[in-house]
C-alpha positions in Angstrom: 0.1 0.0 0.0 1.2 3.8 -0.5 1.3 6.0 2.1 -1.3 8.2 3.5 0.1 11.2 1.8 0.4 10.0 -1.5 -2.4 11.0 -3.9 -2.7 9.3 -7.2 -4.3 10.8 -10.3 -6.5 8.5 -12.4 -4.5 7.6 -15.9 -5.2 9.0 -19.0 -6.4 6.1 -20.7 -9.5 4.5 -22.8 -10.9 1.2 -22.3 -9.3 -1.2 -24.2 -11.3 -3.6 -26.2 -8.6 -6.2 -27.4 -5.1 -6.6 -26.9 -2.8 -7.6 -23.6 -2.3 -4.3 -21.9 -0.5 -3.8 -18.8 -2.4 -3.5 -15.6 -1.5 -0.8 -13.4 -3.2 -0.1 -9.4 -5.2 3.4 -10.3 -6.6 4.5 -7.1 -6.0 4.1 -4.0 -9.0 4.5 -1.5 -9.2 6.2 1.7 -8.6 4.5 4.8 -11.4 3.0 6.4 -12.4 1.4 9.8 -11.3 -1.9 10.3 -15.0 -3.3 10.3 -16.5 -1.4 7.0 -17.1 -3.5 4.4 -17.0 -1.3 1.4 -17.4 -2.9 -1.7 -14.3 -3.2 -4.4 -14.2 -0.7 -7.4 -12.8 -1.5 -10.3 -9.2 0.0 -10.1 -9.5 0.3 -6.5 -7.4 -2.2 -3.8 -9.4 -4.1 -1.3 -9.0 -3.4 2.2 -6.2 -5.6 4.0 -7.1 -8.0 6.9 -6.0 -8.1 9.7 -3.3 -10.9 9.3 -2.1 -8.8 6.0 -1.5 -5.9 7.9 0.4 -7.4 10.1 2.6 -9.2 7.6 3.1 -5.5 5.6 4.1 -3.9 8.6 6.6 -6.4 9.2 7.8 -6.0 6.0 7.9 -2.5 6.0 10.0 -2.8 9.4 12.5 -5.0 8.0 12.6 -2.4 4.6 13.4 0.4 7.3 16.2 -1.6 9.0 17.7 -2.6 6.0 17.7 0.8 4.6 19.1 2.7 7.5 21.9 0.3 7.9 23.1 0.7 4.5 22.7 4.4 4.9 25.2 3.9 7.6 27.6 1.9 5.7 27.4 4.5 3.4 28.3 7.3 5.2 31.0 5.0 6.9 32.6 4.7 4.0 32.3 7.9 2.6 33.3 10.2 5.8 31.3 12.3 8.6 30.8 15.1 6.1 29.3 13.3 3.4 26.2 12.4 4.9 24.3 14.3 7.6 21.6 12.8 10.3 19.1 14.8 8.4 19.8 13.4 4.9 20.3 10.3 6.4 16.3 10.2 8.2 15.2 12.0 4.7 16.5 9.0 2.5 15.6 6.5 4.7 11.9 7.9 5.2 12.0 8.8 1.0 13.1 5.1 0.6 10.4 3.5 2.6 7.7 6.0 0.6 9.1 4.9 -2.5 9.2 1.1 -1.8 7.4 -0.8 -4.4 3.6 -2.1 -3.8 4.0 -5.9 -2.7 2.2 -8.3 -4.5 -1.5 -9.8 -2.3 -2.4 -12.9 -3.2 -5.9 -12.8 -4.9 -5.8 -9.1 -5.9 -7.1 -8.0 -9.2 -7.0 -4.5 -11.1 -8.6 -3.0 -13.6 -6.7 -2.9 -16.9 -4.8 1.1 -17.7 -2.3 3.1 -18.3 0.2 4.1 -15.4 -0.7 6.5 -12.7 1.1 9.7 -11.9 1.4 9.8 -8.0 2.2 13.1 -6.1 3.5 12.8 -2.4 5.2 15.1 0.0 8.4 15.1 2.4 10.0 16.8 4.8 12.8 18.5 3.1 14.8 20.4 5.7 14.4 23.6 8.0 10.9 22.8 8.4 10.0 23.1 4.4 7.9 20.5 2.9 8.4 19.6 -0.9 6.2 18.1 -3.4 7.5 15.0 -5.9 6.0 13.6 -8.8 6.2 9.6 -9.7 5.2 7.5 -12.4 3.6 3.9 -11.2 4.6 1.8 -13.9 8.3 1.0 -15.3 10.9 1.8 -17.6 10.1 0.9 -21.5 8.4 -2.3 -20.6 11.0 -3.9 -18.8 10.0 -3.0 -15.4 9.0 -5.8 -13.2 6.2 -4.1 -11.8 4.9 -3.4 -15.0 5.6 -7.1 -16.3 3.7 -8.6 -13.5 0.6 -7.2 -14.1 0.1 -8.1 -18.0 -2.6 -10.5 -18.0 -3.8 -13.2 -20.6 -6.7 -14.4 -19.0 -9.2 -12.5 -20.8 -10.2 -14.6 -24.2 -9.8 -11.1 -26.0 -6.4 -10.7 -24.8 -5.4 -12.5 -27.9 -7.3 -11.0 -30.7 -5.1 -8.7 -32.5 -4.7 -5.5 -31.7 -6.1 -2.3 -33.5 -5.5 1.6 -34.0 -2.6 3.7 -35.0 0.8 2.7 -34.2 3.8 5.2 -32.6 6.5 3.4 -33.9 7.9 4.3 -37.5 8.5 1.9 -40.5 11.3 2.3 -42.9 11.5 -0.2 -46.0 14.1 -0.7 -48.6 12.9 -0.5 -52.6 14.4 -3.0 -54.6 13.7 -4.8 -57.8 10.2 -6.5 -56.1 8.7 -3.3 -55.2 10.2 -0.6 -57.3 6.7 0.1 -59.1 3.8 2.4 -58.5 1.7 -0.5 -57.2 4.0 -2.5 -55.0 5.1 1.2 -53.4 1.3 2.2 -53.0 1.0 -1.0 -51.1 3.8 -0.4 -48.9 2.6 3.0 -48.0 -0.8 1.3 -47.5 0.7 -1.1 -44.9 2.7 1.2 -42.9 6.1 2.5 -44.7 6.9 5.8 -43.8 10.0 6.2 -45.2 11.2 4.7 -48.4 14.8 3.6 -48.3 17.4 3.6 -51.4 20.1 1.7 -51.4 23.2 3.2 -53.5 25.2 0.0 -53.0 23.2 -1.3 -55.6 21.8 0.1 -58.9 22.6 3.3 -60.8 21.4 7.0 -61.0 18.8 6.5 -63.4 17.5 3.1 -61.6 17.1 5.3 -58.6 15.6 8.2 -60.1 12.8 6.4 -61.4 12.0 4.6 -57.7 11.9 8.3 -56.7 9.8 9.4 -59.6 7.3 6.4 -58.9 7.2 6.9 -55.2 6.2 10.8 -55.8 3.4 9.8 -58.7 1.6 7.7 -56.0 1.8 9.9 -53.3 0.5 13.1 -55.6 -2.4 10.3 -56.4 -3.4 9.3 -53.3 -2.8 12.4 -51.1 -0.5 10.3 -48.5 3.2 11.0 -47.3 6.3 9.1 -47.5 9.8 10.3 -46.5 13.0 9.3 -49.1 16.1 8.2 -47.4 19.0 7.6 -49.6 21.7 5.1 -48.1 25.5 5.8 -49.3 27.8 2.9 -50.2 30.2 4.5 -47.5 34.0 3.6 -47.8 33.9 0.1 -47.7 36.8 -3.0 -48.1 35.5 -5.0 -51.1 37.1 -8.2 -52.7 37.5 -8.3 -56.5 36.3 -10.4 -59.6 37.1 -13.8 -59.6 37.6 -16.2 -63.1 34.7 -16.7 -65.1 32.7 -14.9 -62.7 31.8 -18.5 -61.0 32.0 -18.6 -57.0 35.3 -20.4 -55.1 35.0 -22.9 -52.5 37.8 -22.3 -49.6 39.1 -25.1 -47.5 39.6 -24.7 -43.8 43.6 -24.9 -43.2 44.6 -23.8 -46.9 46.6 -20.6 -47.5 44.7 -18.1 -49.2 46.0 -14.5 -50.2 45.0 -11.2 -51.0 47.0 -8.9 -53.3 46.5 -5.3 -53.3 44.8 -4.9 -56.9 41.2 -4.6 -57.7 41.2 -5.4 -61.0 43.3 -8.8 -60.2 41.0 -12.2 -61.7 41.0 -14.0 -58.7 40.7 -18.1 -58.1 41.1 -20.6 -55.1 44.0 -19.1 -54.0 44.2 -15.5 -54.1 41.7 -12.6 -54.7 42.5 -8.6 -55.1 40.6 -6.1 -53.0 39.9 -2.2 -52.9 41.7 -1.0 -50.3 45.4 -0.2 -51.2 46.7 0.2 -47.2 45.5 -3.1 -46.0 48.4 -4.8 -45.0 49.8 -1.1 -43.2 46.8 -1.5 -40.9 46.6 -5.0 -40.2 48.7 -7.0 -37.8 50.2 -10.4 -38.0 47.5 -12.5 -36.0 44.9 -10.8 -36.5 41.3 -11.6 -38.4 40.1 -10.9 -41.7 36.3 -11.5 -42.1 34.8 -11.7 -46.0 31.2 -11.9 -46.6 29.7 -10.6 -43.8 32.1 -12.8 -41.6 30.9 -16.3 -43.5 34.6 -16.7 -44.1 37.2 -16.2 -41.5 40.7 -16.0 -41.9 44.2 -15.6 -39.8 46.9 -13.5 -41.2 50.1 -15.3 -41.0 52.4 -12.9 -42.7 52.4 -9.4 -44.8 54.3 -7.7 -47.3 53.3 -4.2 -48.9 51.4 -6.1 -51.6 50.2 -8.9 -50.3 48.6 -10.2 -47.1 48.7 -14.2 -46.5 45.9 -15.7 -44.4 45.1 -19.1 -43.2 41.5 -20.1 -44.2 39.7 -21.1 -40.4 36.4 -22.7 -42.0 34.9 -24.1 -45.3 33.2 -21.7 -47.6 32.2 -20.2 -50.6 33.7 -16.7 -51.6 31.9 -14.9 -54.4 33.4 -11.9 -56.3 33.0 -8.5 -54.7 32.1 -9.6 -51.3 32.9 -7.3 -48.3 35.8 -7.3 -46.0 36.1 -6.5 -42.7 38.7 -6.0 -40.3 37.5 -6.2 -36.5 39.5 -4.1 -34.2 41.8 -2.3 -36.7 41.8 1.5 -37.3 41.8 2.1 -40.9 42.2 5.8 -42.7 39.6 5.1 -45.0 38.0 8.4 -46.7 34.4 9.4 -44.9 33.5 10.2 -48.4 34.5 8.2 -51.6 34.3 9.7 -55.0 31.5 7.7 -55.6 29.6 9.1 -52.3 30.0 12.6 -53.3 28.4 12.0 -56.8 25.4 9.9 -54.9 24.8 12.9 -52.5 24.8 15.2 -55.4 22.3 13.1 -57.1 20.0 13.2 -53.8 20.2 17.0 -53.5 19.0 17.4 -57.0 16.3 14.4 -56.2 15.5 16.3 -53.0 15.7 13.7 -50.9 14.6 14.3 -47.1 17.5 11.9 -45.4 20.9 10.4 -45.9 22.1 7.3 -44.1 26.0 7.9 -43.7 27.4 4.3 -43.8 30.8 3.1 -42.0 30.8 6.7 -39.8 34.0 6.2 -37.7 33.9 9.5 -36.2 32.5 13.5 -36.1 34.6 14.6 -38.3 33.3 11.7 -41.2 29.7 13.7 -40.4 31.1 17.0 -40.7 32.8 16.3 -44.2 29.2 14.9 -45.3 27.1 18.1 -44.1 29.7 20.0 -45.4 29.6 18.2 -49.0 26.0 18.5 -48.8 25.5 22.4 -48.4 27.6 22.6 -51.1 25.9 20.9 -53.7 22.2 22.2 -52.3 21.7 19.5 -49.7 21.3 21.9 -46.7 18.1 21.1 -45.6 18.7 16.9 -45.9 19.0 15.5 -42.4 22.1 13.1 -41.9 21.4 9.8 -40.0 24.8 8.4 -39.2 25.0 4.5 -39.3 27.5 2.7 -36.6 28.6 -0.3 -37.9 31.8 -0.5 -36.7 34.6 -0.8 -33.6 35.7 2.5 -33.9 32.1 3.9 -34.7 31.2 2.7 -31.1 34.0 4.3 -29.1 33.3 7.8 -30.6 29.7 7.3 -30.1 28.9 10.6 -28.2 31.1 12.8 -30.6 29.3 11.1 -33.5 26.0 11.6 -32.1 25.9 15.5 -31.4 27.0 15.8 -34.7 24.1 13.6 -36.4 20.9 14.4 -36.8 19.7 10.7 -35.9 21.5 7.6 -36.0 21.1 4.1 -37.1 22.2 0.6 -35.4 23.0 -1.2 -38.3 23.6 -4.7 -36.8 24.9 -6.7 -40.0 28.7 -5.2 -40.0 28.4 -4.0 -36.6 27.9 -7.8 -35.5 31.1 -8.6 -38.0 33.3 -6.0 -36.3 32.6 -6.8 -33.2 31.6 -10.1 -30.7 28.3 -11.1 -31.4 27.2 -11.2 -27.8 28.5 -7.8 -27.5 25.5 -6.3 -30.6 22.8 -6.6 -28.2 24.4 -4.4 -25.6 25.9 -1.7 -28.1 22.1 -1.5 -28.9 20.6 -0.9 -25.7 23.7 1.6 -25.1 23.1 3.5 -28.5 19.1 3.8 -28.3 19.1 5.0 -24.5 21.8 7.6 -25.5 19.4 8.6 -28.6 16.6 8.9 -26.3 18.6 11.1 -23.4 19.9 13.2 -26.5 16.3 13.8 -28.2 17.8 12.7 -31.7 16.1 9.5 -33.7 17.3 5.8 -33.4 16.5 3.4 -36.0 17.2 -0.3 -35.0 18.0 -2.0 -38.4 19.1 -5.4 -40.8 17.8 -8.8 -40.5 14.9 -7.9 -38.2 12.5 -10.3 -40.0 15.3 -11.7 -42.5 13.5 -15.1 -43.0 10.6 -13.4 -44.4 13.0 -13.1 -47.6 11.7 -16.7 -48.5 9.2 -17.5 -45.7 5.6 -16.2 -45.5 6.0 -16.1 -41.6 9.0 -14.8 -39.4 10.9 -17.1 -36.9 9.6 -16.4 -33.1 13.2 -15.2 -32.2 12.7 -12.6 -35.0 9.1 -11.3 -33.6 10.9 -11.0 -30.2 13.6 -9.1 -31.7 11.7 -6.5 -33.4 9.1 -5.9 -30.1 12.8 -5.4 -28.1 13.4 -2.7 -30.4 10.5 -1.4 -29.1 11.3 -1.8 -25.6 14.3 -0.6 -25.6 12.8 2.9 -27.0 13.9 2.8 -30.9 11.8 5.4 -32.7 12.1 3.5 -36.2 12.3 0.0 -37.1 13.8 -1.0 -41.0 13.2 -3.8 -43.4 16.3 -4.1 -45.4 15.9 -7.4 -48.3 12.4 -8.5 -46.8 11.0 -5.5 -49.0 13.6 -4.9 -51.5 14.2 -8.9 -52.7 12.1 -10.9 -50.8 8.8 -12.8 -51.6 6.8 -12.0 -49.1 7.2 -7.6 -49.0 4.1 -6.8 -48.2 3.3 -9.5 -45.8 6.6 -8.7 -43.9 5.7 -4.7 -43.3 2.3 -5.6 -42.1 3.9 -8.0 -39.6 6.1 -5.9 -38.3 3.6 -3.0 -37.9 1.2 -6.0 -36.1 4.8 -6.8 -33.6 5.2 -3.1 -32.9 1.5 -2.3 -31.9 1.0 -5.3 -29.8 4.2 -4.5 -28.3 3.5 -0.8 -27.7 0.6 -1.9 -25.3 2.5 -2.8 -22.7 5.3 0.3 -23.1 5.8 2.4 -20.3 7.8 5.5 -20.9 6.4 7.6 -17.6 10.2 6.4 -15.8 12.2 7.9 -18.8 9.5 11.1 -18.9 10.6 11.9 -15.3 14.4 11.2 -15.9 14.4 13.8 -18.8 12.1 15.9 -17.0 14.4 16.5 -14.3 17.0 17.3 -16.7 14.6 19.9 -18.2 14.4 21.6 -15.1 18.0 22.7 -15.2 18.1 24.3 -18.5 18.8 27.8 -18.8 17.1 30.6 -20.7 18.4 29.6 -24.1 16.6 26.5 -24.3 12.9 27.9 -23.5 11.8 25.4 -27.0 12.9 22.1 -24.6 11.1 23.6 -21.5 7.7 24.1 -23.2 8.0 20.9 -25.2 8.5 18.9 -21.9 5.9 20.8 -20.1 3.4 20.3 -22.8 4.5 16.4 -22.1 4.0 16.6 -18.2 0.6 18.8 -18.6 -1.0 15.8 -21.3 0.3 13.8 -18.3 -1.6 15.7 -15.6 -4.7 16.4 -17.9 -5.4 12.9 -19.2 -4.9 15.1 -22.8 -5.7 13.2 -26.4 -3.8 15.0 -28.1 -0.7 17.2 -28.2 -0.9 19.7 -31.2 2.1 21.7 -32.0 2.8 24.6 -35.0 6.3 24.3 -36.0 8.0 26.2 -38.8 11.1 23.4 -39.2 9.8 20.5 -37.0 12.1 21.1 -34.2 9.4 21.1 -31.8 8.0 18.2 -33.0 11.1 16.5 -32.0 11.5 17.9 -28.9 8.2 16.6 -27.7 8.9 13.4 -29.2 11.8 13.0 -27.2 9.7 12.8 -24.0 7.9 10.2 -25.2 4.4 11.1 -24.7 1.1 8.4 -24.6 -0.9 10.5 -27.0 -0.5 11.1 -30.8 1.6 14.3 -31.5 0.0 16.2 -34.2 2.7 18.4 -36.3 1.1 21.2 -38.4 3.3 22.8 -41.1 3.9 24.8 -44.1 7.0 23.3 -45.0 6.4 19.8 -47.1 10.5 19.0 -46.1 10.0 19.6 -42.5 6.5 17.5 -42.6 8.2 14.2 -44.4 11.6 14.6 -41.7 8.8 14.2 -39.3 7.8 10.4 -40.2 11.0 9.2 -38.2 9.3 10.8 -35.3 7.8 8.1 -33.0 4.0 8.8 -32.1 4.0 12.1 -34.9 2.0 12.4 -37.2 2.6 15.3 -39.3 0.1 17.7 -41.2 1.0 20.3 -44.2 -0.9 23.5 -44.1 -0.8 26.6 -46.7 0.3 29.3 -43.7 1.5 29.4 -40.4 -0.2 32.7 -39.9 -3.4 33.2 -37.9 -2.7 30.5 -35.1 -6.4 30.8 -33.5 -8.2 30.0 -37.0 -5.1 27.4 -37.6 -5.8 25.8 -34.6 -9.3 25.6 -35.0 -8.9 23.5 -38.4 -6.2 21.1 -36.8 -8.3 19.9 -34.3 -11.2 19.7 -36.6 -8.5 16.8 -39.0 -7.6 15.4 -35.7 -11.2 14.8 -35.0 -12.2 13.4 -38.6 -8.9 11.0 -38.1 -10.2 9.7 -34.5 -7.4 11.6 -32.6 -9.3 13.2 -30.6 -13.3 13.5 -29.9 -15.4 16.1 -28.3 -14.8 16.4 -24.8 -11.0 15.9 -24.8 -8.5 17.6 -23.3 -5.5 19.0 -26.4 -2.4 20.5 -25.3 -1.2 23.2 -27.9 2.2 24.7 -28.2 3.3 27.2 -30.6 5.2 30.1 -30.9 3.9 34.1 -30.0 5.7 35.7 -33.2 3.7 33.9 -36.1 5.9 32.2 -39.2 9.2 32.5 -36.8 11.7 29.4 -36.6 12.4 28.5 -33.2 10.1 30.9 -31.3 7.8 28.6 -29.7 7.1 30.0 -26.4 3.4 29.4 -25.8 1.4 26.6 -24.4 -2.3 26.4 -24.2 -4.7 23.8 -23.0 -8.1 23.8 -25.1 -11.1 21.6 -24.7 -12.6 20.1 -27.5 -16.0 21.6 -28.8 
């Protein structure tokens, strides 16, 4: 049970018809006389009997003793000046009050969203402070949240319907390049169309872009376009007659510094002229996504001699990875520069920069884009090597978004480290307010099968639980047999996972950080306050009026549980909001006249089911209309 001073508020949630949802206690009844037999209402807790009360008292006493002992040990270890007696009393009292409610056998609660609780504590010198606590857990992984998931209702096994907050990126290939297939992908849930410039030429990609825009113009829908660069890769050369060669474990194999060399089962050329300079004898070389592993036995300036570690078939033009090696490959190859210029001419919305190793790589790409007219294109840095992980903080600061590219990353670093790296990158992106995309082999088996493996479905759900804004399909939609089924399956998995995700502790931590912001961060303070207001008032919608989309990004950073409607007059800014979790962009003709604009936006939201009469809508905008970066007004409206 919660202490007497806790006053939880009702959660902002509508009745759920289907789906397995987290069930959190929503109302703590006033303490009544022991003899009263007030009936239990949905969402309330039944009064404790005498035996349960004694057990709870003993548990609290034990917790208090352990807390005081721990604090005394900390004070002894840190020194007498570190923890004052008053601070120790406050910490012990606060730890007791913040202790999780212990489960009571037979307890049943109503399904609901997490609750916001307010409580007070004695701070110092007789002052009383008010605190806010979110009940539920963080990103769907907290024990309390998971224990309240129930499948006892038959409807829990029905497929969940409604909107999905996670965004979806699909790679376009020969299977999906036609206008008809592109339309089916958009209707199934695709928010961003990705073009992989490791394959295809400029006329091919130009046709893809033309097909996408033709469908969007006819359907009045919205979809962003992402250009994924080839990057500074190392590849093997050609093979005799273009045929694969079989390598046997234990045999000697040579890599020669001549990309035009036509290779065989004993030697092959490669594209990196300084390979011998940056590898060490005893080190490893991985080819074709790690399917062929070789150990370096000796090297000269032109030839690296290796011992093959496993049987395998080597094809031509396969990728080469050098785990642990720091190479001097340029951030931009000549081919990449031409591709970026092509992207600027085609007005693409995003560029995914492959094999980013340090922040200066991102700066170089930004400078080149600016020089060719692509100053409004957002840069997504792909982290897929050890050096990129080591310099992640600097890369994150220089980038607009991050892609967790687990394919090459799983070759460059030990496989068992990939999941840990994924969680680290996603968490840091959430804190920084930068969007993060989890990619590679998410539903890989659906390239050839109509249903994914159970491990793949769990992988997609875990990406949502970790805090990913977007998830991506690669070969599944580019060359797979079931591209539409793949995106539909991914949407269903994410929609179901979102039913039990609880971002409230993440919000509380980010909100605490926002309180320390200076006067130069007015926009973020307004955005965080808007999300808190939406929690407090159980708002159904957050509406933001923005010129560049920055306000929408700041709001989505704080993980609101209601949709975010972003109104902007800039079509590109609207498309770039399609990677924001829970954001629904809307293009308007002008940002002048905020009163009438807000009315039109709410009317559109009502038509699309984002809100209804009587709902609360939180609105943030700028007092000076048409000014970028001028967000400074927060309003609360009731839908009429």
